[in-house]
N, C-alpha and C positions, 0 to 999 in steps of 0.2 A: 171130151164130153162136157156139156154145159147143163146147168140147171137154172130154173127160174126161182129166185129167192126174194123174200121181202127183207128190206133193210131200211133202218131208220135213215132219214135224209141227212142228219148230222153225222152219222157213221159213214155214210157214203162220201160226204165232203171230206172227212178225215182220210179215208182211203184214197181219194183222188189227189190228195196232196203228195201221195207216195208213188202213184202211177197213173197212167192215162186212162185206166178203167179199173173197175172193182177188183178183178182178178189180179192184175199186176200190182195194185196197191196193197192187197193182202199179202202177196208173195214178198214184196219188198219189206213190209212190216215184219214178217217172219224172219227174213234175212237180217234185218236190223236187230231184232231181239236176240237171235243166235249169236251175232257178233258181240253184243253187249254182254251176254252171259259168258262167252269165252274170255272176254277181257276181264270180267269180274273174277273168274276162276284163276286167271293168270296172276291178277293182283293179289288174290288170297294166297296163292302158292308162293309168291315173292315175299309177302308179309310173314308167312310161316317160316320161310328159310331165314329171314333176317332175325326173327325172334329166336329160332333155334340156335343160330350162330352166336347171338349175344348171350343166350343162356349158357352155351358151352364155354364161351370165353370167361364169363363170370365164374363158372364152376372151376375153371383152371386157375384163375387168379385167387379165388378164395381157398382153394385146396392147398396152396403153398404155405398158408399161414396157420 
């Protein structure tokens, strides 16, 4: 299904950098955003794991004294 829409010329130029037409450009932008968000979540999970591990090791070291 297709629709006729109004879009700012600058926005169209941006979308066309991602795909050969507006639809493909928008879909590629969505894919890029999803990939970025997944990567960010992965980095946050790794950071949390490192912080938890360091905290646990410090607690072990300080509990001995």
